[in-house]
PDB file of N, CA, C and O in Angstrom:
ATOM      1  N   MET A   1      60.471 -49.965  -0.762  1.00  0.00           N
ATOM      2  CA  MET A   1      60.422 -49.496   0.125  1.00  0.00           C
ATOM      3  C   MET A   1      59.766 -50.334   1.176  1.00  0.00           C
ATOM      4  O   MET A   1      59.394 -51.334   0.562  1.00  0.00           O
ATOM      5  N   THR A   2      59.400 -50.471   2.521  1.00  0.00           N
ATOM      6  CA  THR A   2      59.267 -51.182   3.120  1.00  0.00           C
ATOM      7  C   THR A   2      58.026 -50.831   4.313  1.00  0.00           C
ATOM      8  O   THR A   2      58.254 -50.074   5.257  1.00  0.00           O
ATOM      9  N   THR A   3      57.129 -51.286   4.170  1.00  0.00           N
ATOM     10  CA  THR A   3      55.720 -50.564   5.181  1.00  0.00           C
ATOM     11  C   THR A   3      55.846 -51.116   7.029  1.00  0.00           C
ATOM     12  O   THR A   3      55.621 -52.241   7.475  1.00  0.00           O
ATOM     13  N   PRO A   4      56.179 -50.148   7.615  1.00  0.00           N
ATOM     14  CA  PRO A   4      56.455 -50.656   8.968  1.00  0.00           C
ATOM     15  C   PRO A   4      55.152 -51.341   9.482  1.00  0.00           C
ATOM     16  O   PRO A   4      54.002 -51.213   9.061  1.00  0.00           O
ATOM     17  N   TRP A   5      55.631 -52.094  10.494  1.00  0.00           N
ATOM     18  CA  TRP A   5      54.190 -52.871  11.045  1.00  0.00           C
ATOM     19  C   TRP A   5      53.877 -52.357  12.207  1.00  0.00           C
ATOM     20  O   TRP A   5      54.704 -51.952  13.024  1.00  0.00           O
ATOM     21  N   THR A   6      52.180 -52.337  12.402  1.00  0.00           N
ATOM     22  CA  THR A   6      51.509 -52.067  13.446  1.00  0.00           C
ATOM     23  C   THR A   6      51.332 -53.490  14.471  1.00  0.00           C
ATOM     24  O   THR A   6      50.617 -54.476  14.287  1.00  0.00           O
ATOM     25  N   ILE A   7      51.990 -53.270  15.262  1.00  0.00           N
ATOM     26  CA  ILE A   7      51.559 -54.346  16.325  1.00  0.00           C
ATOM     27  C   ILE A   7      50.782 -54.327  17.539  1.00  0.00           C
ATOM     28  O   ILE A   7      51.508 -54.545  18.509  1.00  0.00           O
ATOM     29  N   PRO A   8      49.353 -54.115  17.898  1.00  0.00           N
ATOM     30  CA  PRO A   8      48.492 -54.103  18.834  1.00  0.00           C
ATOM     31  C   PRO A   8      48.612 -55.348  19.767  1.00  0.00           C
ATOM     32  O   PRO A   8      48.709 -56.518  19.398  1.00  0.00           O
ATOM     33  N   ILE A   9      48.589 -54.895  20.989  1.00  0.00           N
ATOM     34  CA  ILE A   9      48.234 -55.666  22.727  1.00  0.00           C
ATOM     35  C   ILE A   9      47.291 -55.250  22.947  1.00  0.00           C
ATOM     36  O   ILE A   9      47.259 -54.040  23.174  1.00  0.00           O
ATOM     37  N   ASN A  10      46.132 -55.974  22.990  1.00  0.00           N
ATOM     38  CA  ASN A  10      44.576 -55.385  23.889  1.00  0.00           C
ATOM     39  C   ASN A  10      44.293 -56.528  25.041  1.00  0.00           C
ATOM     40  O   ASN A  10      44.529 -57.733  25.139  1.00  0.00           O
ATOM     41  N   VAL A  11      43.770 -55.694  25.724  1.00  0.00           N
ATOM     42  CA  VAL A  11      43.076 -56.182  27.247  1.00  0.00           C
ATOM     43  C   VAL A  11      41.488 -55.602  27.026  1.00  0.00           C
ATOM     44  O   VAL A  11      41.140 -54.511  26.575  1.00  0.00           O
ATOM     45  N   VAL A  12      40.700 -56.676  27.486  1.00  0.00           N
ATOM     46  CA  VAL A  12      39.297 -56.364  27.348  1.00  0.00           C
ATOM     47  C   VAL A  12      38.728 -56.854  28.571  1.00  0.00           C
ATOM     48  O   VAL A  12      39.346 -57.799  29.062  1.00  0.00           O
ATOM     49  N   VAL A  13      37.593 -56.413  29.261  1.00  0.00           N
ATOM     50  CA  VAL A  13      37.119 -56.613  30.519  1.00  0.00           C
ATOM     51  C   VAL A  13      35.389 -56.880  29.844  1.00  0.00           C
ATOM     52  O   VAL A  13      35.207 -56.194  28.838  1.00  0.00           O
ATOM     53  N   ALA A  14      34.686 -57.376  30.078  1.00  0.00           N
ATOM     54  CA  ALA A  14      33.153 -57.942  30.001  1.00  0.00           C
ATOM     55  C   ALA A  14      32.585 -57.970  31.232  1.00  0.00           C
ATOM     56  O   ALA A  14      33.229 -58.317  32.223  1.00  0.00           O
ATOM     57  N   LYS A  15      31.277 -57.591  31.281  1.00  0.00           N
ATOM     58  CA  LYS A  15      30.787 -57.816  32.115  1.00  0.00           C
ATOM     59  C   LYS A  15      29.112 -57.947  31.944  1.00  0.00           C
ATOM     60  O   LYS A  15      28.518 -56.988  31.450  1.00  0.00           O
ATOM     61  N   LEU A  16      28.291 -59.253  32.394  1.00  0.00           N
ATOM     62  CA  LEU A  16      26.893 -59.177  32.073  1.00  0.00           C
ATOM     63  C   LEU A  16      25.978 -58.857  32.868  1.00  0.00           C
ATOM     64  O   LEU A  16      25.953 -59.498  33.919  1.00  0.00           O
ATOM     65  N   SER A  17      24.945 -57.801  32.669  1.00  0.00           N
ATOM     66  CA  SER A  17      24.455 -56.781  33.996  1.00  0.00           C
ATOM     67  C   SER A  17      22.889 -56.739  32.972  1.00  0.00           C
ATOM     68  O   SER A  17      22.495 -57.656  32.250  1.00  0.00           O
ATOM     69  N   THR A  18      22.328 -55.629  33.153  1.00  0.00           N
ATOM     70  CA  THR A  18      21.407 -54.878  32.826  1.00  0.00           C
ATOM     71  C   THR A  18      21.298 -53.770  32.185  1.00  0.00           C
ATOM     72  O   THR A  18      22.198 -53.055  32.626  1.00  0.00           O
ATOM     73  N   PHE A  19      20.617 -53.112  31.263  1.00  0.00           N
ATOM     74  CA  PHE A  19      20.661 -51.958  30.731  1.00  0.00           C
ATOM     75  C   PHE A  19      19.202 -51.272  30.927  1.00  0.00           C
ATOM     76  O   PHE A  19      18.564 -52.069  30.239  1.00  0.00           O
ATOM     77  N   GLY A  20      18.480 -50.579  31.274  1.00  0.00           N
ATOM     78  CA  GLY A  20      17.378 -50.515  31.790  1.00  0.00           C
ATOM     79  C   GLY A  20      16.886 -51.944  32.160  1.00  0.00           C
ATOM     80  O   GLY A  20      17.527 -52.686  32.903  1.00  0.00           O
ATOM     81  N   PRO A  21      15.382 -52.360  31.430  1.00  0.00           N
ATOM     82  CA  PRO A  21      14.813 -53.628  31.545  1.00  0.00           C
ATOM     83  C   PRO A  21      15.358 -54.815  30.541  1.00  0.00           C
ATOM     84  O   PRO A  21      14.739 -55.860  30.340  1.00  0.00           O
ATOM     85  N   PHE A  22      16.579 -54.484  29.967  1.00  0.00           N
ATOM     86  CA  PHE A  22      17.256 -55.202  29.027  1.00  0.00           C
ATOM     87  C   PHE A  22      18.268 -55.978  29.458  1.00  0.00           C
ATOM     88  O   PHE A  22      19.007 -55.267  30.140  1.00  0.00           O
ATOM     89  N   PRO A  23      18.703 -57.171  29.396  1.00  0.00           N
ATOM     90  CA  PRO A  23      19.958 -57.518  29.354  1.00  0.00           C
ATOM     91  C   PRO A  23      21.308 -56.894  29.130  1.00  0.00           C
ATOM     92  O   PRO A  23      21.173 -56.734  27.917  1.00  0.00           O
ATOM     93  N   ALA A  24      22.193 -56.545  29.316  1.00  0.00           N
ATOM     94  CA  ALA A  24      22.980 -56.176  28.500  1.00  0.00           C
ATOM     95  C   ALA A  24      24.371 -56.953  28.341  1.00  0.00           C
ATOM     96  O   ALA A  24      24.352 -57.952  29.060  1.00  0.00           O
ATOM     97  N   SER A  25      25.787 -56.795  27.506  1.00  0.00           N
ATOM     98  CA  SER A  25      27.025 -57.004  27.593  1.00  0.00           C
ATOM     99  C   SER A  25      27.929 -55.762  27.877  1.00  0.00           C
ATOM    100  O   SER A  25      28.090 -54.986  26.934  1.00  0.00           O
ATOM    101  N   TYR A  26      28.387 -55.552  28.774  1.00  0.00           N
ATOM    102  CA  TYR A  26      29.295 -53.865  28.773  1.00  0.00           C
ATOM    103  C   TYR A  26      30.436 -54.501  28.312  1.00  0.00           C
ATOM    104  O   TYR A  26      30.361 -55.720  28.464  1.00  0.00           O
ATOM    105  N   ARG A  27      31.726 -54.020  27.674  1.00  0.00           N
ATOM    106  CA  ARG A  27      32.741 -54.248  27.411  1.00  0.00           C
ATOM    107  C   ARG A  27      33.633 -52.809  27.589  1.00  0.00           C
ATOM    108  O   ARG A  27      33.118 -51.696  27.488  1.00  0.00           O
ATOM    109  N   ALA A  28      35.170 -53.066  27.893  1.00  0.00           N
ATOM    110  CA  ALA A  28      35.839 -51.813  27.953  1.00  0.00           C
ATOM    111  C   ALA A  28      37.202 -52.165  27.450  1.00  0.00           C
ATOM    112  O   ALA A  28      37.613 -53.317  27.593  1.00  0.00           O
ATOM    113  N   GLY A  29      37.567 -51.705  27.158  1.00  0.00           N
ATOM    114  CA  GLY A  29      39.069 -52.371  26.915  1.00  0.00           C
ATOM    115  C   GLY A  29      40.214 -51.379  26.482  1.00  0.00           C
ATOM    116  O   GLY A  29      39.797 -50.331  25.989  1.00  0.00           O
ATOM    117  N   LEU A  30      41.433 -51.500  26.566  1.00  0.00           N
ATOM    118  CA  LEU A  30      42.780 -50.744  26.210  1.00  0.00           C
ATOM    119  C   LEU A  30      43.612 -51.438  25.341  1.00  0.00           C
ATOM    120  O   LEU A  30      43.602 -52.668  25.306  1.00  0.00           O
ATOM    121  N   GLY A  31      44.403 -50.694  24.565  1.00  0.00           N
ATOM    122  CA  GLY A  31      44.970 -51.404  23.448  1.00  0.00           C
ATOM    123  C   GLY A  31      46.497 -50.670  23.687  1.00  0.00           C
ATOM    124  O   GLY A  31      46.426 -49.472  23.964  1.00  0.00           O
ATOM    125  N   VAL A  32      47.522 -51.107  23.630  1.00  0.00           N
ATOM    126  CA  VAL A  32      48.862 -50.265  23.210  1.00  0.00           C
ATOM    127  C   VAL A  32      49.478 -51.092  21.724  1.00  0.00           C
ATOM    128  O   VAL A  32      49.132 -52.201  21.317  1.00  0.00           O
ATOM    129  N   PHE A  33      50.397 -50.231  21.161  1.00  0.00           N
ATOM    130  CA  PHE A  33      50.902 -50.599  20.235  1.00  0.00           C
ATOM    131  C   PHE A  33      52.358 -50.584  20.323  1.00  0.00           C
ATOM    132  O   PHE A  33      52.762 -49.583  19.730  1.00  0.00           O
ATOM    133  N   PRO A  34      53.283 -51.242  20.793  1.00  0.00           N
ATOM    134  CA  PRO A  34      54.426 -51.617  21.010  1.00  0.00           C
ATOM    135  C   PRO A  34      55.552 -51.002  19.809  1.00  0.00           C
ATOM    136  O   PRO A  34      56.541 -50.274  19.903  1.00  0.00           O
ATOM    137  N   ALA A  35      54.835 -51.719  18.593  1.00  0.00           N
ATOM    138  CA  ALA A  35      55.622 -51.724  17.299  1.00  0.00           C
ATOM    139  C   ALA A  35      54.505 -50.794  16.502  1.00  0.00           C
ATOM    140  O   ALA A  35      53.347 -51.211  16.483  1.00  0.00           O
ATOM    141  N   HIS A  36      54.879 -49.331  15.731  1.00  0.00           N
ATOM    142  CA  HIS A  36      53.998 -48.412  15.101  1.00  0.00           C
ATOM    143  C   HIS A  36      54.660 -47.564  14.120  1.00  0.00           C
ATOM    144  O   HIS A  36      55.777 -47.227  14.514  1.00  0.00           O
ATOM    145  N   PRO A  37      54.385 -47.160  13.107  1.00  0.00           N
ATOM    146  CA  PRO A  37      54.815 -46.210  12.402  1.00  0.00           C
ATOM    147  C   PRO A  37      54.956 -44.840  13.336  1.00  0.00           C
ATOM    148  O   PRO A  37      54.465 -44.717  14.458  1.00  0.00           O
ATOM    149  N   ASP A  38      55.698 -43.887  12.661  1.00  0.00           N
ATOM    150  CA  ASP A  38      56.050 -42.906  13.029  1.00  0.00           C
ATOM    151  C   ASP A  38      54.715 -41.633  13.372  1.00  0.00           C
ATOM    152  O   ASP A  38      54.491 -40.692  14.132  1.00  0.00           O
ATOM    153  N   VAL A  39      54.337 -42.085  12.685  1.00  0.00           N
ATOM    154  CA  VAL A  39      52.602 -41.353  12.284  1.00  0.00           C
ATOM    155  C   VAL A  39      51.672 -42.367  12.813  1.00  0.00           C
ATOM    156  O   VAL A  39      50.533 -42.346  12.345  1.00  0.00           O
ATOM    157  N   GLY A  40      51.961 -43.263  13.720  1.00  0.00           N
ATOM    158  CA  GLY A  40      50.585 -44.371  14.194  1.00  0.00           C
ATOM    159  C   GLY A  40      50.258 -44.071  15.325  1.00  0.00           C
ATOM    160  O   GLY A  40      50.740 -43.054  15.825  1.00  0.00           O
ATOM    161  N   PRO A  41      49.418 -44.809  15.988  1.00  0.00           N
ATOM    162  CA  PRO A  41      48.523 -44.748  17.184  1.00  0.00           C
ATOM    163  C   PRO A  41      49.892 -45.216  18.159  1.00  0.00           C
ATOM    164  O   PRO A  41      50.965 -45.661  17.752  1.00  0.00           O
ATOM    165  N   THR A  42      49.579 -45.024  19.195  1.00  0.00           N
ATOM    166  CA  THR A  42      50.164 -45.724  20.468  1.00  0.00           C
ATOM    167  C   THR A  42      49.273 -46.289  21.145  1.00  0.00           C
ATOM    168  O   THR A  42      49.485 -47.428  21.560  1.00  0.00           O
ATOM    169  N   TRP A  43      48.359 -45.795  21.351  1.00  0.00           N
ATOM    170  CA  TRP A  43      47.377 -46.808  22.134  1.00  0.00           C
ATOM    171  C   TRP A  43      46.005 -46.166  22.087  1.00  0.00           C
ATOM    172  O   TRP A  43      45.838 -44.947  22.071  1.00  0.00           O
ATOM    173  N   LYS A  44      45.113 -46.991  22.068  1.00  0.00           N
ATOM    174  CA  LYS A  44      43.267 -46.978  22.080  1.00  0.00           C
ATOM    175  C   LYS A  44      42.571 -47.387  22.968  1.00  0.00           C
ATOM    176  O   LYS A  44      42.937 -48.337  23.660  1.00  0.00           O
ATOM    177  N   LEU A  45      41.094 -46.595  23.205  1.00  0.00           N
ATOM    178  CA  LEU A  45      40.457 -47.137  24.460  1.00  0.00           C
ATOM    179  C   LEU A  45      39.357 -47.835  23.565  1.00  0.00           C
ATOM    180  O   LEU A  45      39.314 -47.365  22.428  1.00  0.00           O
ATOM    181  N   ARG A  46      38.561 -48.737  23.793  1.00  0.00           N
ATOM    182  CA  ARG A  46      37.330 -49.399  23.149  1.00  0.00           C
ATOM    183  C   ARG A  46      36.468 -49.765  24.309  1.00  0.00           C
ATOM    184  O   ARG A  46      36.827 -50.055  25.450  1.00  0.00           O
ATOM    185  N   ALA A  47      35.027 -49.687  23.711  1.00  0.00           N
ATOM    186  CA  ALA A  47      33.502 -49.508  24.869  1.00  0.00           C
ATOM    187  C   ALA A  47      32.562 -49.880  23.860  1.00  0.00           C
ATOM    188  O   ALA A  47      32.451 -49.565  22.676  1.00  0.00           O
ATOM    189  N   ALA A  48      31.781 -50.779  24.776  1.00  0.00           N
ATOM    190  CA  ALA A  48      30.879 -51.569  24.022  1.00  0.00           C
ATOM    191  C   ALA A  48      29.617 -51.715  24.931  1.00  0.00           C
ATOM    192  O   ALA A  48      29.736 -52.241  26.038  1.00  0.00           O
ATOM    193  N   ILE A  49      28.370 -51.243  24.471  1.00  0.00           N
ATOM    194  CA  ILE A  49      27.323 -51.777  25.495  1.00  0.00           C
ATOM    195  C   ILE A  49      26.503 -52.828  24.364  1.00  0.00           C
ATOM    196  O   ILE A  49      25.999 -52.454  23.305  1.00  0.00           O
ATOM    197  N   VAL A  50      26.516 -53.895  24.771  1.00  0.00           N
ATOM    198  CA  VAL A  50      25.153 -54.924  23.863  1.00  0.00           C
ATOM    199  C   VAL A  50      23.874 -55.484  24.582  1.00  0.00           C
ATOM    200  O   VAL A  50      23.753 -56.190  25.583  1.00  0.00           O
ATOM    201  N   LEU A  51      22.976 -54.932  23.736  1.00  0.00           N
ATOM    202  CA  LEU A  51      22.223 -55.068  24.254  1.00  0.00           C
ATOM    203  C   LEU A  51      21.158 -56.660  23.881  1.00  0.00           C
ATOM    204  O   LEU A  51      20.613 -56.931  22.811  1.00  0.00           O
ATOM    205  N   LEU A  52      21.151 -57.317  24.921  1.00  0.00           N
ATOM    206  CA  LEU A  52      20.797 -58.917  24.637  1.00  0.00           C
ATOM    207  C   LEU A  52      19.431 -58.980  24.625  1.00  0.00           C
ATOM    208  O   LEU A  52      18.820 -58.759  25.671  1.00  0.00           O
ATOM    209  N   PHE A  53      18.528 -59.393  23.047  1.00  0.00           N
ATOM    210  CA  PHE A  53      17.141 -59.865  23.387  1.00  0.00           C
ATOM    211  C   PHE A  53      17.051 -61.272  22.482  1.00  0.00           C
ATOM    212  O   PHE A  53      17.737 -61.727  21.567  1.00  0.00           O
ATOM    213  N   ARG A  54      15.843 -61.738  23.208  1.00  0.00           N
ATOM    214  CA  ARG A  54      15.481 -63.020  23.212  1.00  0.00           C
ATOM    215  C   ARG A  54      15.221 -62.944  21.721  1.00  0.00           C
ATOM    216  O   ARG A  54      14.979 -61.869  21.172  1.00  0.00           O
ATOM    217  N   ALA A  55      15.280 -64.261  20.981  1.00  0.00           N
ATOM    218  CA  ALA A  55      15.554 -64.701  19.170  1.00  0.00           C
ATOM    219  C   ALA A  55      13.775 -64.305  19.188  1.00  0.00           C
ATOM    220  O   ALA A  55      13.347 -63.454  18.408  1.00  0.00           O
ATOM    221  N   HIS A  56      12.868 -65.013  20.142  1.00  0.00           N
ATOM    222  CA  HIS A  56      11.386 -64.531  19.646  1.00  0.00           C
ATOM    223  C   HIS A  56      10.780 -63.439  19.723  1.00  0.00           C
ATOM    224  O   HIS A  56       9.574 -63.225  19.602  1.00  0.00           O
ATOM    225  N   ASP A  57      11.919 -62.479  19.999  1.00  0.00           N
ATOM    226  CA  ASP A  57      11.435 -60.847  19.637  1.00  0.00           C
ATOM    227  C   ASP A  57      12.133 -60.178  18.555  1.00  0.00           C
ATOM    228  O   ASP A  57      12.137 -58.958  18.393  1.00  0.00           O
ATOM    229  N   VAL A  58      12.737 -61.047  17.804  1.00  0.00           N
ATOM    230  CA  VAL A  58      13.091 -60.504  16.538  1.00  0.00           C
ATOM    231  C   VAL A  58      12.293 -60.878  15.258  1.00  0.00           C
ATOM    232  O   VAL A  58      11.604 -61.893  15.361  1.00  0.00           O
ATOM    233  N   ASP A  59      12.277 -60.327  14.258  1.00  0.00           N
ATOM    234  CA  ASP A  59      11.664 -60.655  13.246  1.00  0.00           C
ATOM    235  C   ASP A  59      12.505 -61.521  12.588  1.00  0.00           C
ATOM    236  O   ASP A  59      13.285 -60.920  11.849  1.00  0.00           O
ATOM    237  N   LEU A  60      12.626 -62.679  12.589  1.00  0.00           N
ATOM    238  CA  LEU A  60      13.536 -63.737  11.557  1.00  0.00           C
ATOM    239  C   LEU A  60      13.505 -64.119  10.269  1.00  0.00           C
ATOM    240  O   LEU A  60      14.254 -64.921   9.710  1.00  0.00           O
ATOM    241  N   SER A  61      12.314 -63.313   9.678  1.00  0.00           N
ATOM    242  CA  SER A  61      12.418 -63.488   8.127  1.00  0.00           C
ATOM    243  C   SER A  61      13.515 -63.168   7.363  1.00  0.00           C
ATOM    244  O   SER A  61      13.956 -63.826   6.420  1.00  0.00           O
ATOM    245  N   ARG A  62      14.054 -61.858   7.922  1.00  0.00           N
ATOM    246  CA  ARG A  62      15.473 -61.691   6.940  1.00  0.00           C
ATOM    247  C   ARG A  62      16.809 -62.579   7.525  1.00  0.00           C
ATOM    248  O   ARG A  62      17.952 -62.523   7.072  1.00  0.00           O
ATOM    249  N   VAL A  63      16.408 -63.275   8.474  1.00  0.00           N
ATOM    250  CA  VAL A  63      17.344 -64.542   8.712  1.00  0.00           C
ATOM    251  C   VAL A  63      17.017 -65.406   7.895  1.00  0.00           C
ATOM    252  O   VAL A  63      18.010 -65.911   7.372  1.00  0.00           O
ATOM    253  N   ARG A  64      15.881 -65.891   7.474  1.00  0.00           N
ATOM    254  CA  ARG A  64      15.584 -67.073   6.582  1.00  0.00           C
ATOM    255  C   ARG A  64      15.942 -66.328   5.264  1.00  0.00           C
ATOM    256  O   ARG A  64      16.367 -67.158   4.460  1.00  0.00           O
ATOM    257  N   GLU A  65      15.928 -64.866   4.655  1.00  0.00           N
ATOM    258  CA  GLU A  65      16.086 -64.704   3.184  1.00  0.00           C
ATOM    259  C   GLU A  65      17.427 -64.889   3.055  1.00  0.00           C
ATOM    260  O   GLU A  65      17.936 -65.270   2.000  1.00  0.00           O
ATOM    261  N   ARG A  66      18.313 -64.542   4.486  1.00  0.00           N
ATOM    262  CA  ARG A  66      19.783 -64.645   4.089  1.00  0.00           C
ATOM    263  C   ARG A  66      20.369 -65.774   3.784  1.00  0.00           C
ATOM    264  O   ARG A  66      21.551 -65.821   3.445  1.00  0.00           O
ATOM    265  N   GLY A  67      19.274 -67.250   3.910  1.00  0.00           N
ATOM    266  CA  GLY A  67      19.983 -68.272   3.702  1.00  0.00           C
ATOM    267  C   GLY A  67      20.228 -69.450   4.621  1.00  0.00           C
ATOM    268  O   GLY A  67      20.942 -70.439   4.457  1.00  0.00           O
ATOM    269  N   TYR A  68      19.087 -68.919   6.102  1.00  0.00           N
ATOM    270  CA  TYR A  68      19.182 -69.816   7.345  1.00  0.00           C
ATOM    271  C   TYR A  68      17.497 -70.536   7.372  1.00  0.00           C
ATOM    272  O   TYR A  68      16.372 -70.368   7.842  1.00  0.00           O
ATOM    273  N   PRO A  69      18.346 -71.468   6.455  1.00  0.00           N
ATOM    274  CA  PRO A  69      16.440 -71.834   6.640  1.00  0.00           C
ATOM    275  C   PRO A  69      15.871 -72.643   8.139  1.00  0.00           C
ATOM    276  O   PRO A  69      14.703 -72.980   8.329  1.00  0.00           O
ATOM    277  N   ASP A  70      16.936 -72.828   9.040  1.00  0.00           N
ATOM    278  CA  ASP A  70      16.322 -73.483  10.069  1.00  0.00           C
ATOM    279  C   ASP A  70      16.124 -72.292  11.084  1.00  0.00           C
ATOM    280  O   ASP A  70      15.945 -72.740  12.216  1.00  0.00           O
ATOM    281  N   ALA A  71      16.103 -71.134  11.041  1.00  0.00           N
ATOM    282  CA  ALA A  71      15.532 -70.235  11.664  1.00  0.00           C
ATOM    283  C   ALA A  71      13.720 -70.457  11.972  1.00  0.00           C
ATOM    284  O   ALA A  71      12.987 -70.970  11.126  1.00  0.00           O
ATOM    285  N   VAL A  72      13.317 -70.058  13.073  1.00  0.00           N
ATOM    286  CA  VAL A  72      12.497 -70.864  13.720  1.00  0.00           C
ATOM    287  C   VAL A  72      11.470 -69.565  13.381  1.00  0.00           C
ATOM    288  O   VAL A  72      11.637 -68.493  13.962  1.00  0.00           O
ATOM    289  N   PRO A  73      10.306 -69.771  12.310  1.00  0.00           N
ATOM    290  CA  PRO A  73       9.208 -68.596  12.243  1.00  0.00           C
ATOM    291  C   PRO A  73       8.795 -68.074  13.701  1.00  0.00           C
ATOM    292  O   PRO A  73       8.853 -68.706  14.755  1.00  0.00           O
ATOM    293  N   ARG A  74       8.398 -66.865  13.507  1.00  0.00           N
ATOM    294  CA  ARG A  74       7.857 -65.962  14.370  1.00  0.00           C
ATOM    295  C   ARG A  74       7.046 -66.383  15.175  1.00  0.00           C
ATOM    296  O   ARG A  74       7.171 -66.273  16.394  1.00  0.00           O
ATOM    297  N   ARG A  75       6.078 -66.939  14.575  1.00  0.00           N
ATOM    298  CA  ARG A  75       4.830 -67.291  15.206  1.00  0.00           C
ATOM    299  C   ARG A  75       5.053 -68.564  16.205  1.00  0.00           C
ATOM    300  O   ARG A  75       4.582 -68.754  17.327  1.00  0.00           O
ATOM    301  N   ALA A  76       6.062 -69.492  15.302  1.00  0.00           N
ATOM    302  CA  ALA A  76       6.614 -70.532  16.247  1.00  0.00           C
ATOM    303  C   ALA A  76       7.229 -69.995  17.403  1.00  0.00           C
ATOM    304  O   ALA A  76       6.691 -70.428  18.422  1.00  0.00           O
ATOM    305  N   ALA A  77       8.125 -69.240  17.607  1.00  0.00           N
ATOM    306  CA  ALA A  77       9.317 -68.799  18.601  1.00  0.00           C
ATOM    307  C   ALA A  77       7.770 -68.082  19.667  1.00  0.00           C
ATOM    308  O   ALA A  77       7.662 -68.280  20.877  1.00  0.00           O
ATOM    309  N   THR A  78       7.150 -67.589  19.149  1.00  0.00           N
ATOM    310  CA  THR A  78       6.310 -66.790  20.239  1.00  0.00           C
ATOM    311  C   THR A  78       5.303 -67.730  21.020  1.00  0.00           C
ATOM    312  O   THR A  78       5.071 -67.637  22.226  1.00  0.00           O
ATOM    313  N   ALA A  79       4.924 -68.345  20.438  1.00  0.00           N
ATOM    314  CA  ALA A  79       4.073 -69.838  21.058  1.00  0.00           C
ATOM    315  C   ALA A  79       5.062 -70.493  22.142  1.00  0.00           C
ATOM    316  O   ALA A  79       4.759 -70.669  23.322  1.00  0.00           O
ATOM    317  N   ASN A  80       6.014 -70.750  21.686  1.00  0.00           N
ATOM    318  CA  ASN A  80       6.659 -71.432  22.834  1.00  0.00           C
ATOM    319  C   ASN A  80       7.400 -70.604  24.023  1.00  0.00           C
ATOM    320  O   ASN A  80       7.640 -70.970  25.174  1.00  0.00           O
ATOM    321  N   ALA A  81       7.685 -69.368  23.374  1.00  0.00           N
ATOM    322  CA  ALA A  81       7.670 -68.335  24.631  1.00  0.00           C
ATOM    323  C   ALA A  81       6.555 -68.263  25.459  1.00  0.00           C
ATOM    324  O   ALA A  81       6.859 -68.166  26.648  1.00  0.00           O
ATOM    325  N   ARG A  82       5.366 -68.278  25.219  1.00  0.00           N
ATOM    326  CA  ARG A  82       4.110 -68.375  25.744  1.00  0.00           C
ATOM    327  C   ARG A  82       3.823 -69.662  26.679  1.00  0.00           C
ATOM    328  O   ARG A  82       3.106 -69.695  27.679  1.00  0.00           O
ATOM    329  N   LYS A  83       4.693 -70.896  25.998  1.00  0.00           N
ATOM    330  CA  LYS A  83       4.010 -71.984  26.807  1.00  0.00           C
ATOM    331  C   LYS A  83       5.164 -71.901  28.065  1.00  0.00           C
ATOM    332  O   LYS A  83       4.685 -72.046  29.190  1.00  0.00           O
ATOM    333  N   TYR A  84       6.463 -71.708  27.991  1.00  0.00           N
ATOM    334  CA  TYR A  84       7.304 -71.644  29.327  1.00  0.00           C
ATOM    335  C   TYR A  84       7.311 -70.359  30.506  1.00  0.00           C
ATOM    336  O   TYR A  84       8.040 -70.358  31.497  1.00  0.00           O
ATOM    337  N   ARG A  85       6.320 -69.272  30.147  1.00  0.00           N
ATOM    338  CA  ARG A  85       6.324 -68.240  30.919  1.00  0.00           C
ATOM    339  C   ARG A  85       5.674 -68.818  32.600  1.00  0.00           C
ATOM    340  O   ARG A  85       5.575 -68.019  33.531  1.00  0.00           O
TER     341      ARG A  85
END
């Protein structure tokens, strides 16, 4: 028994803007499936809003725990941020 292929073709556009006081990335996309099983999808829509935060606003202790030893400690990042304001 053969399994039918699903072949997607996607087009996505993105824009950097703001979401309230935060910088954000807005993305929207459309996809079609020129080859698909009889019971498979023929099209799809995608949308996303990604909020962008500065690194010193994030607690990096969990990043270091996961094996990224070069992550900057929160105190150092906050001190550097104050220096450049």
